[in-house]
C-alpha positions as a LaTeX table, in Angstrom:
\begin{tabular}{lrrr}
\hline
Residue & $x$ (\AA) & $y$ (\AA) & $z$ (\AA) \\
\hline
Met1 & 24.84 & $-47.21$ & $-31.96$ \\
Asp2 & 26.80 & $-47.47$ & $-28.61$ \\
Cys3 & 26.21 & $-45.65$ & $-25.35$ \\
Pro4 & 27.67 & $-42.35$ & $-25.32$ \\
Val5 & 28.49 & $-42.85$ & $-21.26$ \\
Cys6 & 29.83 & $-46.54$ & $-21.11$ \\
Asp7 & 30.31 & $-47.26$ & $-24.82$ \\
Glu8 & 28.06 & $-50.55$ & $-24.54$ \\
Pro9 & 25.69 & $-51.18$ & $-27.61$ \\
Leu10 & 22.34 & $-49.45$ & $-27.17$ \\
Gln11 & 19.44 & $-51.90$ & $-27.41$ \\
Glu12 & 16.23 & $-50.97$ & $-29.06$ \\
Val13 & 13.27 & $-51.30$ & $-26.37$ \\
Glu14 & 9.84 & $-49.97$ & $-26.44$ \\
Tyr15 & 9.09 & $-47.42$ & $-23.36$ \\
Glu16 & 5.47 & $-45.90$ & $-23.28$ \\
Gly17 & 4.89 & $-47.39$ & $-27.05$ \\
Val18 & 7.94 & $-45.52$ & $-28.53$ \\
Lys19 & 11.08 & $-47.37$ & $-29.64$ \\
Leu20 & 14.05 & $-45.76$ & $-27.76$ \\
Asp21 & 17.58 & $-46.72$ & $-27.62$ \\
His22 & 18.59 & $-47.93$ & $-23.95$ \\
Cys23 & 21.66 & $-48.74$ & $-22.50$ \\
Glu24 & 21.38 & $-52.08$ & $-20.21$ \\
Lys25 & 24.55 & $-51.06$ & $-18.41$ \\
Cys26 & 23.73 & $-47.42$ & $-17.29$ \\
Asp27 & 20.08 & $-47.51$ & $-17.76$ \\
Gly28 & 20.34 & $-44.33$ & $-19.95$ \\
Phe29 & 18.33 & $-43.62$ & $-23.07$ \\
Trp30 & 19.15 & $-41.99$ & $-26.19$ \\
Leu31 & 16.01 & $-40.06$ & $-27.63$ \\
Asp32 & 16.15 & $-39.27$ & $-31.33$ \\
Ala33 & 15.03 & $-35.87$ & $-32.16$ \\
Gly34 & 10.93 & $-35.49$ & $-31.42$ \\
Glu35 & 10.93 & $-38.84$ & $-29.39$ \\
Ile36 & 10.52 & $-37.09$ & $-26.06$ \\
Gln37 & 7.23 & $-35.45$ & $-27.20$ \\
Lys38 & 5.83 & $-38.83$ & $-28.33$ \\
Val39 & 6.81 & $-40.28$ & $-24.82$ \\
Asn40 & 5.32 & $-37.33$ & $-23.10$ \\
Ala41 & 1.81 & $-37.71$ & $-25.22$ \\
Ile42 & 1.41 & $-41.27$ & $-23.95$ \\
His43 & 0.36 & $-41.96$ & $-20.49$ \\
Glu44 & 0.75 & $-45.72$ & $-20.08$ \\
Lys45 & 3.20 & $-45.26$ & $-17.18$ \\
Thr46 & 1.74 & $-44.14$ & $-13.86$ \\
Phe47 & 3.81 & $-42.63$ & $-10.94$ \\
Ser48 & 3.00 & $-42.74$ & $-7.22$ \\
Glu49 & 2.91 & $-39.46$ & $-4.94$ \\
Glu50 & 6.24 & $-40.29$ & $-3.45$ \\
Gln51 & 7.96 & $-40.63$ & $-7.09$ \\
Ile52 & 6.22 & $-37.07$ & $-8.25$ \\
Ala53 & 7.48 & $-35.67$ & $-4.65$ \\
Lys54 & 10.94 & $-37.08$ & $-4.95$ \\
Ala55 & 11.37 & $-35.82$ & $-8.63$ \\
Val56 & 10.05 & $-32.39$ & $-7.76$ \\
Asp57 & 12.38 & $-32.25$ & $-4.70$ \\
Leu58 & 15.51 & $-33.51$ & $-6.92$ \\
Leu59 & 14.42 & $-30.84$ & $-9.83$ \\
Glu60 & 14.09 & $-28.04$ & $-7.10$ \\
Lys61 & 17.59 & $-28.66$ & $-6.06$ \\
Lys62 & 19.03 & $-29.26$ & $-9.74$ \\
Ala63 & 17.53 & $-26.06$ & $-10.82$ \\
Ile64 & 20.42 & $-23.99$ & $-9.03$ \\
Val65 & 23.49 & $-26.59$ & $-9.40$ \\
Gly66 & 22.66 & $-28.16$ & $-12.53$ \\
Lys67 & 23.57 & $-31.74$ & $-13.09$ \\
Ser68 & 25.04 & $-32.88$ & $-9.91$ \\
Gly69 & 28.26 & $-30.67$ & $-10.36$ \\
Glu70 & 29.17 & $-33.27$ & $-13.31$ \\
Thr71 & 31.87 & $-32.41$ & $-15.68$ \\
Arg72 & 31.61 & $-35.16$ & $-17.97$ \\
Arg73 & 31.39 & $-34.58$ & $-21.72$ \\
Ile74 & 29.52 & $-37.20$ & $-23.81$ \\
Lys75 & 29.41 & $-37.30$ & $-27.64$ \\
Cys76 & 26.15 & $-37.69$ & $-29.63$ \\
Pro77 & 26.21 & $-41.46$ & $-30.69$ \\
Lys78 & 24.82 & $-40.45$ & $-34.17$ \\
Cys79 & 27.04 & $-37.56$ & $-35.25$ \\
Gly80 & 29.98 & $-37.65$ & $-32.92$ \\
Lys81 & 29.73 & $-34.07$ & $-31.82$ \\
Glu82 & 29.78 & $-33.17$ & $-28.20$ \\
Cys83 & 26.63 & $-32.88$ & $-26.71$ \\
Lys84 & 25.52 & $-29.65$ & $-24.62$ \\
Val85 & 24.24 & $-29.75$ & $-21.26$ \\
Thr86 & 20.90 & $-27.91$ & $-21.15$ \\
Ser87 & 17.51 & $-27.95$ & $-19.13$ \\
Thr88 & 14.54 & $-29.35$ & $-20.42$ \\
Ser89 & 11.57 & $-28.87$ & $-18.05$ \\
Gly90 & 14.10 & $-28.48$ & $-15.42$ \\
Val91 & 15.90 & $-31.65$ & $-15.87$ \\
Ser92 & 19.42 & $-31.28$ & $-17.19$ \\
Val93 & 19.79 & $-33.28$ & $-20.25$ \\
Asp94 & 22.69 & $-33.68$ & $-22.86$ \\
Lys95 & 21.71 & $-32.58$ & $-26.22$ \\
Cys96 & 23.36 & $-32.76$ & $-29.61$ \\
Pro97 & 24.18 & $-29.68$ & $-31.14$ \\
Asp98 & 22.94 & $-30.44$ & $-34.52$ \\
Gly99 & 19.64 & $-31.63$ & $-33.24$ \\
Glu100 & 19.93 & $-35.61$ & $-33.63$ \\
Gly101 & 18.45 & $-36.29$ & $-30.21$ \\
Met102 & 19.26 & $-36.25$ & $-26.35$ \\
Trp103 & 20.97 & $-38.46$ & $-23.86$ \\
Leu104 & 18.81 & $-39.18$ & $-20.73$ \\
Asp105 & 20.79 & $-40.64$ & $-17.67$ \\
Lys106 & 19.22 & $-43.06$ & $-15.21$ \\
Gly107 & 15.82 & $-41.66$ & $-13.85$ \\
Glu108 & 15.75 & $-38.55$ & $-16.29$ \\
Ile109 & 13.21 & $-39.68$ & $-18.62$ \\
Glu110 & 10.76 & $-40.57$ & $-15.59$ \\
Lys111 & 11.35 & $-37.16$ & $-14.32$ \\
Leu112 & 10.75 & $-35.62$ & $-17.80$ \\
Gln113 & 7.16 & $-37.36$ & $-17.83$ \\
Ile114 & 6.25 & $-36.37$ & $-14.26$ \\
Met115 & 7.07 & $-32.84$ & $-15.00$ \\
Ala116 & 5.00 & $-33.13$ & $-18.30$ \\
Glu117 & 2.24 & $-34.81$ & $-16.65$ \\
Glu118 & 2.28 & $-32.19$ & $-13.50$ \\
Arg119 & 2.26 & $-29.20$ & $-16.02$ \\
Ser120 & $-0.60$ & $-30.74$ & $-17.90$ \\
Arg121 & $-2.47$ & $-31.23$ & $-14.75$ \\
Ile122 & $-1.81$ & $-27.81$ & $-13.13$ \\
Tyr123 & $-1.56$ & $-25.17$ & $-16.06$ \\
Thr124 & $-4.62$ & $-23.77$ & $-17.83$ \\
Asp125 & $-4.69$ & $-24.00$ & $-21.67$ \\
Glu126 & $-4.17$ & $-20.29$ & $-21.57$ \\
Glu127 & $-1.03$ & $-20.55$ & $-19.51$ \\
Lys128 & 0.45 & $-23.48$ & $-21.74$ \\
Gln129 & $-0.22$ & $-21.37$ & $-24.86$ \\
Glu130 & 1.42 & $-18.13$ & $-23.15$ \\
Phe131 & 4.45 & $-20.45$ & $-22.39$ \\
Arg132 & 4.64 & $-21.78$ & $-25.91$ \\
Glu133 & 4.51 & $-18.30$ & $-27.46$ \\
Gly134 & 7.05 & $-16.48$ & $-25.08$ \\
Ala135 & 10.03 & $-19.13$ & $-24.69$ \\
Asp136 & 12.67 & $-16.68$ & $-24.26$ \\
Ser137 & 14.78 & $-17.20$ & $-21.14$ \\
Leu138 & 13.15 & $-14.89$ & $-18.73$ \\
Ser139 & 9.85 & $-16.21$ & $-19.59$ \\
Ile140 & 10.95 & $-19.99$ & $-19.30$ \\
Phe141 & 12.16 & $-19.35$ & $-15.90$ \\
Arg142 & 9.21 & $-17.28$ & $-14.60$ \\
His143 & 7.14 & $-20.29$ & $-15.89$ \\
Phe144 & 9.33 & $-22.64$ & $-14.20$ \\
Ser145 & 9.24 & $-20.72$ & $-10.82$ \\
Val146 & 5.28 & $-20.48$ & $-11.31$ \\
Phe147 & 5.32 & $-24.24$ & $-12.24$ \\
Met148 & 7.20 & $-25.38$ & $-9.25$ \\
His149 & 5.10 & $-23.44$ & $-6.96$ \\
Lys150 & 2.03 & $-24.86$ & $-8.15$ \\
Val151 & 3.52 & $-28.22$ & $-7.89$ \\
Leu152 & 4.63 & $-27.70$ & $-4.23$ \\
Lys153 & 1.33 & $-26.37$ & $-3.37$ \\
Arg154 & $-0.65$ & $-29.05$ & $-4.96$ \\
Asp155 & $-3.74$ & $-30.63$ & $-2.87$ \\
\hline
\end{tabular}
């Protein structure tokens, strides 16, 4: 399978105990369906306060402008269909329209991990369940806003 950004062959690597497809040239990752949940369930990699603050700051800026104004279109390396840019935990990612997986540009896998870990740390179990049950656009926006507020006010 080739990188959807630079057409280099993707190499299988182990990341957080999960085998992922990685591009050594652009440092992006292809994650098959369900792999991001596996990565987020494992907490081997640790992040410094500086990395967390930087990720939160970048995500706060991207929440409004999207993927840095990019206009590129990439194709799913599995099915060949054009990927759709969507927001996952505040990170703009390229997702296969048929659900084959997602492309994460350099640094995005870490941002997703940071957001998942921060969400686990600051949301109560009740808030997590409420979010899972009410995943319409308005509730997602409300939860993301509350989440960002909690992250920025953390002690």
